[in-house]
Each structure stands twice: as C-alpha cells, then as structure tokens.
N, C-alpha and C positions, 0 to 999 in steps of 0.2 A: 571197460573202465568208465567211471562216472565222469560226466562233463563238468560237474560242479568244481572239483579241485582245479581242473584246467582253467576254468573261468576265473576263479579267485587268483590263481597264479598270474594270469594275463592282466587282470585288473590291478594287482599289486605292482607288477612291472611298470604299467602305465603311470601309476601314482608316483613311483620312485623317479621315473623320467621327468614328470612335471615338477616334482620337488627339486630335483637336481638342476633343471633349467631355471627355476625361480631363484635358487640360491646363486647360480652363476650370474644371473642378471643383476641380483642385488649387489654382488661383490664387484662386478666389473663393468656393468652397463649403466650409465647415468640416467638414461631417459628411455623413451620408447625405442623399440627396435623394429626395423622393417625387414620382412622376409621378401627377398627379391625373386624368389622362385628357385634360386641357386643355393638357398639356405645360408646366405651371407648376412650376418647381423651387423647393422650400421647404427652407431650411437646417435642419439638426438639430444643436442645440448641447448636447444631453444629455451627450455624452461629455466635453466640455471643462468644463462646469459641474460634473459629478460629480468631476472631478479637482481642481478648484480649491476647491470648497466646504470641505473639511477645513482649509484655510488661513485661513478667515474666523473672526473673533470678534465678539461683540457687546460693546459698551462701555457701562457705566453710570457716569455722572458725578454723584456726590452732592456738591452744593455749596450755597452760599447765594446767593439772588437778591434784589436790592433791589426793594421794592415801595412805592408811595406810602403814607404812613402813614394817609391818610384812608380807605383801604379797610378798615383794621382798626376794628372796633367800630362799623360802620354809618356811617362818615363823621365820627367824632368823635375821630380819632387826633391825635397831636401833629404837630409840624413834622418835615420831612425824610422820609427813607425808613426802612423797617424791613426787616431781612434775614430772609427766610423760606427754610427748607430746600427745595431743589428738585432733582429728578433729571431729567437729560436723557440721551438715548440716542444712540449712534452706532455706527460700525463700524470695524474695523481688520483687518489681516492680517499673518500671520507672514512675516518676511523671512529668518529663519535658524532653525536647530534649537535655539538656546539660549533662545528665548522672546522675541526682539525683535519688536516690533509697530509697524507704520507706520500713522499715522492723520492726521486733521486737527487743527490747533491748536484750532479752535473746539469740537471734540468734548471736549477735556480741559480747556478753559479754566475757571479758577476752581474746580477740583475739590478737595474736601477728602478724598474717598475715591473711588478709581477701582476699579471691578470689571470683570473680563473674564469672559465666558461663552463657552465653546467650543460647537461644534455638538452635542456629546453632553451638554450642560447641566452641565458641570463649571464651578465658579466659582473665580476666583483674584483676589487683590488685585494691583494693578499699580503700578509705580513709574515716574514720569516721568524719562526719561533726558535729554531736551532738547526744547525747543519754540521755534518761530519764528512770531510773529504775522504778519509781513509776507508770508511765503509760505504761511501757514496750514498748516504741517506740524509734526507732533510725533512723537516716538519714545518708546514706553513699553516696559516689560519685565515679564514674569511669570516665576516659577520653575516650569516645567512638570514634571509627574511622569508624562508620557506622551511618545510619539514625535511630535514636532512635524513637520508637513508644510509646509515653507515654499513660498511662491509662486515661480514662475519669472518673472524680470524680462524685459520686452521692450524695444524701442527705439521710443520715441514719435516720433522724427524720421522714421520710415519709414511712419507712418500717412498715409493718403490719403483725401480726401473720397470717400465712397461705400462705404468698407470697413465690414464688420460689426464691432460692438463690443458687449460685454455688461457691464452694471453689476450687481454683486453687493453685497448689504448687508442692513440690517434696517430698512426704511422703515415708518413709521407703525405700529410694533408688530408688523409681519410679520417673523418671524425667518427669516434666511437665504433671502432672496428674490432673484430674478433678473429682469432686464429687458433686452431686446435691441433694437438699432437700428443705424443707420449713422452714420458720421462725417459731419457736415454742414458743418463749417468749423473754423477756428482763429481765436481772437480773445478779446476781453474777455467776461466772463459777464454781459451785460446792459448797457443804456445808462447806468446810474448807477454802474457800477464805477469806483472812484477809484484802483485800483492800476495796476500797469504791466506785468503779465505776461500773456501769451496763454494761453488755455485750450483744451482740446479741446471742441468743441461737437458734440453728438450728439442725434439725435431718439429719445431713449429716456426712460423714466420714472425720474427721480431725485427722491426726496422726502426730507423730514426723517427722519433715521435712517440714510439711505444714506451720509451724509457719512463719509469716511474709508475707505470700502470700495474694492475694486479695480475698475477698468474693464479688461477683458481683451479680447484679440483672439481670432480664431477658432482660434488655436493654444493658447489657454489661458495666454498670457503677459500679465503686467500692463503696460499701456501708460499708465495714468493712475490718479489717485485721485479718486473721486467727491467733488464739492465743493459744487455748487449747482444750482438749477434756476431757470428764468426767472420762474416764478410759478405760482400755483394754476391748474389747468385746462390747463396747457401740457405738451407732451411734448418740451421742449428742456432738456437737461441739460448740465452742464459738469464737466470733470475737469481736475485739475492734471497736466500731462504728467509721466510717470514719470522722464524724463531729468533734469528739474529737481528732482524730489523726491529722486532718488538723490544728487545733489550736496549738497542741504541735509541729508539724512539722514547722510551721511558726516561732515559737520562737527558735527552734533548729537551723534553717537555719540562722536566724538573729543574735542570741547571742551565739549559741553553747551549751546552757543550758536552763533550765526552772526556772523562778522565781515563787515560790509558797508561798502562805500564811502559816503562822504558828500561831496557837492560844494557844496551850499548855494545853489542857484539855483532860481528858479521859472521854468519854461518853459511855452510854449504853442505850439499848432499855427499854422502860417502859413495865411493865406488868399491868394487870387490878388491881392486888393487890397494886402495887406501886402507880399507878395513884390515886386510892381511898385513900391510906394512905397520899399522898401529897396534896389531895384536888382538883385534876383535875376532870372535869366532864366526860372526856373520855380519852382513851389512845392516846396520841399524843406527839410529840416532842422528844427531846433527854435529858436524865437525866445525869447531870454532876456528875460523881462518884469521880473524883479527879482533882485537879488543880496543875500544875507543878510550882515549885518555880521560881520566876523571869520571868515567861512567860507573854505574852500579856494578857492572860485570867486573871491572878492574878492581873496584874496592872490595868485592867479595872473594877475590882470588882466582877468578876464571882466567885461563891462559890460552893463547893460541895452541892448537893441536889437541886441546881437550875435546872429547866427544860427549855431548849431552845425551844421556840415556833416558832419564826420567825427570818429570816435573811434578814435584810433590806426590810421587807415587804413580803418576800417569806416564805410560810409555811414550817416548818421543820417537816417531818412526823416521822422520826426515826433517830437513830444515824448515819446510813449510809448516809442519805441525808445531815446531818450536816457536816460529814467529807468530803463529795464530794464538798460541798460549800466551805469549808476551802481550800482544795487542788486545787480547780479550780480557786481560786482568787489569784491575784498577791500580793507580799509583799508590805506593805505600804498602802494597801487599807483600807479606813474607812468604817466600817460596823456598822449598828444599830441592836443590838440584843434585842429581846423581850424575857424576861425570866419570868417564873412563880416561885415566891418565897414566901413561908409562906402565901399562899392564895391571893397574889396580883401580878399584872403584873408590871414588872420593865423594863424600857428601858436602855440599857447599850451601849454607844458608844465604839467601839473597833478599834484600829489600828493594823492590822495584821503584825506580824514579818516575818522574812525570814526563810523558812523551810530549815534546814540543815540536813545532813545525820544522825547526832547523835540525832537530835530531832525526826526524823521519826522513827529511831530505838527504841528510848525510848517509844514512843507511841504504836508502833505495838507490841513490846515485852510485854509491860504492858498489852495490851489487850489480847494477845494470851495466855500467861502463867501466867498473874496476878501479876507481880512484877514491882516495880519502883527501878531503880538502879542509882548509881552515882559513878564516878571514885574516888578512894581513894586519898585524899589530904595528904600533909605532917602532918598537925595537927591531922587529923583523924588517920593516921598511928601511930603517937606517942601515941595517946589515947588508941589504941588497942595493944600497945606494940610491934608493927611491926618494923623490922629493916629498911624497906623502903616502900614507897607507891606503893604497887602492888595489883591489883585486883579491885573489885567493891563492894561498900557498898550497902546492901539491905535496902532501905528506907521504903518500904511498901510491904506487901504480902496480897493479897485479900483472906480472908477465903473461902475455898472450891475450889480455883483455883488449877491447876495442880502443881504449885510450892509449895503451902501450903500443899496440900495432900502428896507431896513427902518429906516434912520435912523442907523446907526452911523457915527461920524466920527473922523478923526484927533484924537488927544489925549484921547478918552474913556478912562475907566478902568472896565473890565468887572469887576464884583464878584460877580454871581450869574447863573446860568442856570437858569430854572425854579425859582428859590428855593434852588438849591444853590450855596454859595460856591465860587469858582474862584481858585486862587492860582498855578497852574502852567499852562503851555500844554497839558500832558497832561490836566489837569482839564477845560479847555475842550473839548478834542478828545473826551474821553469823554462828557461831558454833551451835546455837540452831536450825536454819533452815536447816543446813546440815545433821542433824540427820535423820535417816530413820523414816518415819511416823509410829506411833504406838509404837515406841521404848522408853524404859526408859533411859533417858539421865543421865549419871553419872556426878555429880557436886561436886567438892572439895571446901570446904569452911573453913574459920577460924572461930571457935566459942569458946568463952571464952579462947582465946589464943592458942587453939589446933586445929590441922587438923581434919576435920569432913566431912563425905560423906553423900550426899542426892541424890535423883533422881527426875527428872521432866519427866512426861509422855508427850511425843510429840504427838500431835494430829494425829490420823490416817486418 
C-alpha cells in the first residue's frame, strides 16, 4: 500500500483538529489560553479589562441618613430620627464622550453632593440627569476636561448560560476591581425580591461598591449593570440586562423621568389546585386577586378571579410576566387583554394609566405584606370620631398574610410604624422597608376609637 494516501489522511486529520480548536477558541475563549501540561485551557481577560477600565468611574454620594435618636448621647436622645451626614460609594461608566454616566439609582439616591473619580484620580462634581427607582437606573453627567473613553454596548438578549462575564467596579473600598465568572441563569435577584424584572445571574463576586459598574462579555461589550449579590459569603451576583437599561436611559436623557403604565390590579401565581378549581386545563396566566378602586383595571371591567392569559397576543406565564408587561409599557397605551372568566375567554380592551409613586407603593406593599391602604379623609375621620384626618385606613387584609397574622384588621387606622407617623401610603411603604429583615414591626393603630398595637413580620 502506498504511503501517500496515508500521509494525506493524517495531514487532513491534523488540519481538521487545528480548525476545530481555532473555532472553539473563537466561540468560547476571550483571550490567550495557557496549556498547563494537563491540557486545561484558562481564559485570559487582561486585554478586555485593560480596554474597558478607562470607561469606569468611582461615585461618592454625600447625603444624610436617618438614625434613631437614642443612639445619640448614650441612649438619652429625643424622639424620632436624627439625620447624620453619610457617604456611600458606588460605580458608574461613561456611555458617551460628553461625560454622560450610567449607574444604579440606589448609588445616587438621597445625594446632596455627587462626586465622580476617574481612574487617574481626577475628581468632578456630577449632576443627576434622570433617575428611576423601579428599574434602579440613573444617569448623571460631569463636564470632562479630558478625552472620555465610552464603553461599547452589547446585546444582553444574546447571553447564554455558561458564557464568561466580568464584573468591574469599586467593591468594599477596592478601587477599579474586576471579577470573572460564568452566566448561571436569568431571573429575580434572590427569593425576597418584590420587583418584576429578570436579572442576569452569574457566579462572580459582586459586593457593595460594585453597584452601577459594568458587567462585560469576553469581547469587552457591556451586557449588564452590576446591581446586587445574594448575600455575604456567596459568589452569586446579579446585573440589570443592558437592553433594559438602554431603554430606560433613553427616556431619562430625553425627559428626565420614565412614563410607565399603571393597571391597578393585584395579581398572584396560580397553583394546580387553583387552576383546577377555576376550570383551566393547566397552570398558566396570572390570577387577579384584587382590583383597586378607580383604576384602569376596574374601568375596563377586570374582576377578581379573572385569569389574565394574554397581553395583546403575548402569552402571560405568571404574575411576574404580567407585571413586567405593565411596567414596561408607556402610559396611555391601548392593550388587549385575554382573560379566562367562569369557563370562557373574554377580550378586554384597556387603556393604561400613569404609574405614580403612590400607585406603585400601594401595589408593592399590598403584595408583600398583604394589605390595601387609603389615606384618611375628613369624612372618614369624622366617622371614626377622630379630631383630624391622620393616618391610613386599612381597606383589606389578606388572610394568612404577615399583616393578618400580626393582628391588623379591616377598618383599623394605621397611625405610626416604629413610632414614626404615617399619613400617606408612601410613608407606610418607606417605613416598612426600612425595618430590618426578619424583624417584627411595631404598628400603632386606632381600633374602636382607642389606640391599639399590632406587629407585622418583615420578610427575612
């Protein structure tokens, strides 16, 4: 047998192996790879990190924080809280050459002075262009006297589980720090998250101070904004997908705020038992457990026990997907809802209202601790024998919820939480979320004309 065919076959096999290796490297390995002798390929991110680092900034937020008065003077302070100057740190990154910076809302929240530090330690005062608490995104600006290097934006919809990502930021006082890991999933940032948007989940180290920094892919493109971590001692971090951030940023730059839709219903996930009881063939959609008075949902004919199946032709899988549709839509949008009611399908046209702070607070507090509240009006105050309209009337308490288990009942008038007066739903929402997770919150109410105390267990 001639050696020539054998030689060509061997050469062809080697060529195929080289091409396959090169293709694999192109698809999954961002930089040089080192052969340790055990044939373990390790990625080298030094090139992409070096390119992106000049786009990073450190943000210092100088504001006031409320602290219990008894801390002052060895426990002999007065009533209420005392505001103390406090500085917190975070991260941001340049998105254009004019000095526009993208970061998290919670990084700049409550700031009286915002300072931005570049990697070469130059300091600038920053101005807030727009901020959105719901998406936790903010846009600030400095007036640079240097050539800004903006980031390159990626496409977060193309991320896949198992792909490498790198988190850049300023965690725990470590300036311009990097951490790498792989995408582990997409979903909410932890079991106690009460929002409605999905996050990028990755097994990398995100710590306080990383917030607002970019999460980049192996090409150096920003695919997310570092936002949270699961807890101390974990290596599970979360980032806001950059596609969502870009949509929010565009509105903040143009209008300074976000126009969001408001429907005014309280939804919940279905169980197999509920689906069977309502006549559904399988678990799908979002069950309407309550409809707020005067809301677009009520005006359009949505009722409790309806199951929302579709949103203008898009399938609604669960309550989170319904809420994300609502809050991702602009006010004034016309939507066709397909609901399942008493064994039949019903189409309901809805015009979304404008989401306001009190509307968001009402819905989120109702979902988390199971109550519906309304500010006391003068007629209601007279009916309850109150000298003036102070506090919040409890319109509904869901049996089995933390508020119900703690003793709160329909018709109670909530006056204080942990000693702090509450006169708006936003007041209640703020004080409820300020409480330490897992703590029993002390609530003072008026019941049958007399002061009465109950507790609400804050989620841990």
